[in-house]
Phi, psi and omega in degrees: 000136180289137182282156171265132175239134182254126179242160178260115180233120179060031177079009182229145179277127176231156181279115181288320177270103187277003186271327186265136179277142174273167177297326179294321179291322176298320177296321177299316179295320180295316178297324175297321176298319179297320180294317178297316181296326180297329177294334187257343194298332180294341182241350183251164177300136182290341181289352172295330176295326177295322177299316180299317181292320179296314180297315180297319178296320179297314180294327177296312178296325180297319181286320183285322186254008178057039179283167181290156177292158179296126182278178182296320182297317180296318180292320177295322178296321178296316179295320179295319178295321178298313182297315179296319179298317178294321179294320178291325183286317185257343181082356179197161175250006185263001180263161184299319183297317180290328177293321177295319177299322178294319177299315180295319180297316178295322177300318180288319181289338180301334181295339178296328183246024179264107183233338181242169179293329175298316176299323180295321178295324176297318178300316180295319179298316177296323178297321177296320177295316180295327177294318178296319182295333180302333180285354171288335177283313187199149178236027182283180182297314179301320179294320178296316178296316177297321178298322178293320178296315180296319179299316179298318180295317182291321176297318176300318179297320181293318178295319180297320180294338180280353178128156180097188181255170187293322184294315179293328178297325177296319180294316180294323178296319179298317178297319179299316181292321180295316182288332180277343182300314178300320179296319179298316180294321179294316178296322178299320186284322190250341185282132182292148177277115182268141175289162180295140177285336175207164181246133175269139176295138182238154173291153179300118179227121183248135175283343177229164179274003180292144175236174184275015170208144181222154173228159179309125179103344184295308185292337177301329179293335181288341177293348180277351187243143175253017181301139182281132178268310176191171177233153186217145170225151187244142170264108180092232187296133173257145180286145173290162180308321182283356180254001187273061176263107181265108179284136175244310176199165178248152179235120184236357182255115183241127182255010182105337179234315186236150173260133182235151175271138176250115183288162185301322181298314180291323180295318180295321179292320181294317182270358180056053180233158177297143181298327182297345176283346186245339181207142178222137178262133180172197180256356182215144179288129178278352185265342183238132179226080179213165182287137179291146178260327182232136174245117186232147170248121184256132171257103189269142175278159176302138183206131179282355177254153189273006187292146175230129180285154175211146181278095189079205180282130181284137178256317184204159178221163180276347177234151179302131178226176175259116178261119180266151183294337180274008178095358179283142176248126180236150173278163178282346178201160176297163181262117178276343180209172178300146185212150177262140177218126177261131182227152168238139186212171184271335187080359181234174174293151180298140181271345185282147176290147178281130180299342179294337176094163183292325182298322180297322184269008175242008184283142172224156174303151182299329181227166178113150179051055184295323181293326177295317179298319180295319177299317181298315180297321181292315179295327178294317179295317182294332179271003177072023179072019180263118187303316182293322177295322178297313180295323177296324178293319179296314182294324177295323178295320178295329183280358181260155172295149009265017179293138179216149180261124186220147175278351179234069183288150176292152182284135177264129187239346185281169177289330180259078189287328178293318175300315181300320180289314186288331188241354182233292185287314180053023177229127183196180179252190187300323183293327177299311184287323180292317179297317181295318179296318180295320179292317178299320180293316180293330181295336178252014173090009179275120177299129182209159178207155178267136177247131177251139181181224182223152177230123176099221186126148181274124177272127180269160182302332180277359174103352179269159184247144172244123180251127185242175181303321183290351174274001179302144187206160175224141177215187187235143170243128183240138180281110182224137173053039175078019179201159174282133181243134178281125176236115181248105180294339179299326180297335181279331186252331182220070181299337179294333176295325181289317187276325190239349178099174184294337180293343180275350180282122184277327183286121180077025185300335180298339180279342182292124181061028180297331180270004180230069185295337182253017181292138176295341179294340177290345183247035179298331183283343178273112191304307186291327177294316180295323177295319177297318179298315180295321179296316179295316180295325177294316179295318181293323178295316179294324176298310182296320183284320186271328184260303180291325181272014180290108187239192186302315183297318179295321179295317180295321178298317180297314180295324178295319179293318179297316179297319179296320178296320179295318178297320179295320177297319179298314179299321180295318178295320180294326183280355182293329183247151177300317180277081185298322181295318180296314180297319179298319178296317180297313179299322179295318177297320178298317180294320179295319179295319177297318179296317179297319179296320178296316178298318179298318179298319179295318178298317179298317179296319179295319178295322179296316179293325177297317179294319179294325179295331181269344185219103180292334178297320179295322180296316181290322180299319179291325176296320178297318177299320180296319178293322181297322179293347180247019172090011181239051185286169181277137178279156179300133178078005183268132179286159179303317181296316178295323178299313181295320181291324176293318179296331180297331180294339180248011189259004178062229184286356174271357181303310179303323181291322177294319177295322177295324176298317179297319180295315180295323179298315181296319179296318181292327183278327192237339185273144174276127183208159178291162181297321180296317180294324179296318178297318179295319179295322178295320178295320177297320177299317179298319179295320180292322177297316178297323178295318178300312181299320182293317185283330183267350188301317180273322186290314188283346176296334183267355178282144176292135180287145177283136175285126180080359178286120179224185181289337182077163182259359185288339184056218179242009177287124183218000000 
């Protein structure tokens, strides 16, 4: 193994052998890995942390006990164990989550074969990629803050690996980040948002616990969760609490136990009808032609399913969507990240008839639930065959004892579950009552369907609403008087659920937020805690809407405002003098002259770099002149290489770069080499010259100038 030798250059210790990593640098790389892994651990397998500890422990023992480096078999075994673990955890290696896990695992295992500074730079580069990938999980404020911390650490590692000590590397890293911040902000403001060039397969991830089939009791489980489904803000009129019915999808297929959604493709195939009768893609619904009542902007959570909520029947959206004839709004693709969607809607059930027909929405299994059918026929006779009177009788029956609304309904186990609920348990959640009402309606020939979605939402002081899993709800739509009418049996038995939300239901209250024991929502009654929660959620909402949701329209508005301000400034300058035309001409000439000077400077710089790229002697001669102006001039009779090596002794952390310049110059001037190697060597010389200028710019200004030190006449001819 090549030894490390430490020399004193310019009063500072530098690593003479730049190839071997020190223990401090390995520790720096390991801590960087820990920081990157911390960004992912909430979404990745926790055993990845064990891999990081095992690799770090092995390298520690290797350095302390002088053990052999990790061989090929050990590294292959590590990669094989990583791949097998991810396959067992996810069941596949083709999904985005498993691919991210593979990237993180390789990043951690790379430390086994990291022995040189080049290897260290590769580790840092992989870390930068892994940091970027973390934003596929989440783009919230904590992730952004964590990403900045990790970025600063990795940049510091990269600067340290290029030479010098750790303390100076922190200062240079800070300058790099400060100088790059304006460029980052400018690119964020003006650079267009490009769509993905390809899509990675993702694991099923739902922003809500709703599924495309429900049975009595299913939605009751969602009251145990405080997971956020989506957020909404309104332009103009806001819905009253009793109007906040967010439709997600309809269920019209009942098998005696469960209600299922039938997608348009399957429905068209079953009924042997054109698909265009059931779904149309566009920005406006072709089935509804009425004035919108509510204009809402939705901030949607990532979801592997294409459903989009709407307040009542959706009329139009700002982006192309799939409008279904049953009033459902679907996206053209799943959401891989949070997204903004503007919608206009009616706030009511859709008025248009469903192309599937009345018979489809009145179907029941040939057998099952006999007592429910008998009850429906009796109530129908008692109401005189009048649909509204029949529905009123059913709702009145639900509102009487012993029926009760509970967040912890008993489990239904029989084959005739509607019978069991109506005549035995008589305790249920919204799905129990909605399913029973729909079956009773169909039993007497009234077309009906179950609608799954959300009811309510928490209104924040700034006016936006947060809708969570526990707001999930189910109700019924019945075809009456030539339109679908919303009938919610929950309003008959638990009106407090409609007005105040599920937290107002007293029966079974212990089930509310049972799966979120540490949720801040449990402390709503504690004033200061609730204010902190609301302030954080308001700030996070503004971040997601203004930063993550910064799209084409916002960029265009910003550029339009900036342009308008510039025009206003120009008009103000022109109005300062009586001779507006003269002042305008002078300002125009000044701007033209400045533009021409800038273009000329750029052309001159480009020509200079072109000449230096073709002649390394010219590049070194200009570097010597630059050093001479800063007190490190060439002595009489001194060759360029000797000049650079002597200057390196006083150059501090720029010494290695100056020596490398001398070495590259000698190789280019005297060594025989292929054209490809010569081009690469010339590029390395250019990088080293730039490094010398960067490192000495601040340091050498404070050095005393040599008397008589000049560029010398020797040039670079040697």
